[in-house]
N, C-alpha and C positions, 0 to 999 in steps of 0.2 A: 739147428738153430734153437735157442732156448725158448721156453714158453713166455718168459718175461719180454724177450725181444719181439716175439710175435704180437703180444698185446700192445707194445709201443707202436709198432707199425700199423696195427689196426686203428689206433687212436689218431695217428697222423693221417691215415687214409680218410677217416671220417671227417677230420677237420678240413682236408683238401676238398672233399666232396661238397661240404657246406659252402666253402668259398667259391667253388665253381658254380654252384646253384645260385649264389648271390649275384655273381657276375652275369649269369644268364637272364636275370630278371630284367624285363623291359623298363623303360623310363616311367611309363604309366604305372606299372606295378610298384616300383619303388616309391612313387609319389603317393599311391594309395596307402602303402605301409607307413609312410611318414605321417600322413594325415591321421591314420588310425592311432599311431603312437602318441600324437599330440591332441587327440580328440578331447581329452579332459580339459586342457587349457582353452581350446576353442569354445567349448560349451560354457566354461566359466566366464569367458569374455562376453559371449552373447547374452548370458543371463544378467549381466550388468544393466542391460537396457530394459530389463523387466523388473529387477529387484530394487535398484536405486530409486527410480522415480516413485515407486510405490511407497518406499520408506520415507521419502521426502514429503510428498503431498498427496497421498492416496490416489496416485495416478496409475492407470493401467495401459500398457502399450497394446496396439491392435493385434499383435502376433506374439505367441508364446512358443518358444523352441523346445523340443523334446529331445532327450538324449537318444542318440542313435539315428536321428532323422536329419537329413541334410538341410541346411539353412538356405532358403531361396533368396537371391539378391533382392528381389522385389519386396519380400516381407521385411528384410532388414532395413531397406530404404524407407518402407512405410513406418517402421518404428522410429527411425531418425526424424522423419517428417512430423510425426505425432509429438515427439519430444520438443522439436523446434516450435511447433504451434503452441504447446503449453507454456514454454518459456516466454514466447511473444505475448501471450495472454497475461502472464504475470507481470511483465514489463508494462503492458498497456493499462494495468490496473494499479499503478503506483500513484502517489501524490504528485501532482504537477503544479508548479507555481504559475498561475494565470494572470495575476495582477500584483504589482508592487509599487508603492508610492512612498517616497521620502519627501515630506512636506517642507518646502523652502519658502512658501508664502502662505500665511494663515488663511484658512478657508472654513466654511461651515459644512462642506460636504465633499465626498469623493465618490463618484458614481462608477461602479464596475459593470461594464456592459459585455455583450457577446456571450452570455451564458445560456445554458439549457439544463435546468434542474432535472428534467425527466431523463436526460441522457447522462449527465454527470452523476446524478443521484445524491452525492454528498459534497459539501464544501467545508473547508476549514478557514476560519478568520483569525488572524494573529495581528495584534495591533498594540502600539504604544501611543497614547494621546497625551499631548502636552497642552495644558491649559494656561494660556498667557492672558486671559481676560481677567476682569476684576470680580467675577461671580463664580458660583458653583455651577458646573455644567454636567449634563448627561449626554452620553453618546449612544446612538441607536443604529440598527441595520433595518432598512426598509426594502423588502423584496419588491421588485418592479416599481420602486419609488412610491409605494403606497404610504401616504402621509395621514391616512384616516385612523380612526380609533378602532382598528381591526385586530388588536393583539391582546393576548393574555399573558400573565407573568406571575411567577411565584419564585421566591428566593430565600436562601438562608444567609444571614449576615453574621459575621464574626468580627467584633471589634472590642478593644479594651480587654476585659476579662470575661465577657459573656457572648452568647450567641442568641439569635432570635430568628424565627421564621416570619417572613413578611411577604407582602405582595399584593397583586391585583388579579385574583384568580378568575374573575368573570370575563366574558367576551366583551368586545368593543371598549377596550381600555388601553391606555398608553399610546404613544405616537410611533412606536416601532419596537423592534426586538432590542431590549436593553443590553448593552455590552459593557459599559464602563461609567464611572463617576469620578470627577476630579474637582476639588475646591480650587479657588483662585491661587495661581502660582504653583500648583502641584501637577503631577501627571498620574496616569493609571495605565495598567497593563492588562490585556485580556486575551484569552484564547477560547474559541468557540467552535462547535461542530453543528452544521445545519444539514439535516436530512431533507432534501429538496424535492422529492418526487411528489407529484400531485396525486389527489385522491383522498388525502387525509390532511388535517391541520399540520402545517410544517413546523418543526420544532428546532429551535436553536438552544443548545445547552452551552452555557458560558461559565468559565471561572475567571474572576477578575481580582486584581489587587488595586485598591483605590487610595486616593489622596496620598500619593507617594512623594516625599521630598527627601533631601539628603539626611540620613539618620533617622527617618521616621516613616512608618507605614500606617495609614489610617485604618485599614481593615481588609477583610477578605470576604468575597461573596461567591456563592454558587447559585446561578440563575437559570431557571427554565422558562423559555419564551415560546409562544405559539403564534403563528400567523394564521388567522382563521379563514383565509381564502383557501379552499381545498381544490379549486379547479384550475387556476391559472398556472401555466408553466413559468418557472422563475427564469427570466432572461436577463435580469440585472439585480445588483445589490447596491443600494444607495446607503453609504456609511456616512452618518451625519450627526449634527447637533442642532437643536432649535436656536442655540445662541450663536450670533454672528462671530465668525473668525475663531470659533472654539477649538478647531483642529489646528493647533499652533505649530510654529516652526520647530522642527525636531521630531514631530510625530512621524510614525512609520506604520504603514498598513500593508498587510499581505493577504491575498486570497488564494487558496489552494483548491484544486478540483481533483476528485478521484477519477483518473482517466487511464 
């Protein structure tokens, strides 16, 4: 028999020996080999629960998996639980609409109750006021219905071709946190953010467009208001005007809470 033929037979014998060895592997051994072969894929999958949350919002899972170390089911489940808690917290801190009024009968006030400023921390007020009276009217927010002269105010006014800084910077001034002004037969639009936690003077920062009529805008104001009561928890917001029926038909009021 030639040497070439002998080499071919030796190669075939080696191949058959390998196949027999593979067939003799137990099911558990084959499973271990399969897991080892796919270890890189498994590791990349598990790292998703560590890397992705960190990149999104500086969040760290309770367990970090190391290459070559088996992942324990309890640790994986703990990571899932932590991620769920974080998403729930993010959802619970979104803006929630807590009051909405479409005015169908003219009124002087809309009182929003059932609040807790120390819990909610921040409120947003979005409103359109329609003035159907025969006079110029101002619109205010009164925390807890406080109608006393317990407010400070400073604002920047832009109308025509100029701007001016105006206001009442001292304590014990105005009748509420100013939000909007409308002359007879016009409307005004306002958006404001109130930081409501007690311990400091509460501040309502407002941007308003005033004296609006078809084809005309009277001006724009940026207003800083303070409620000088530092102790009371804000449980209601009275949105009002001193002028009777100044919140006319077509007015719209929204209050949002950070919950």
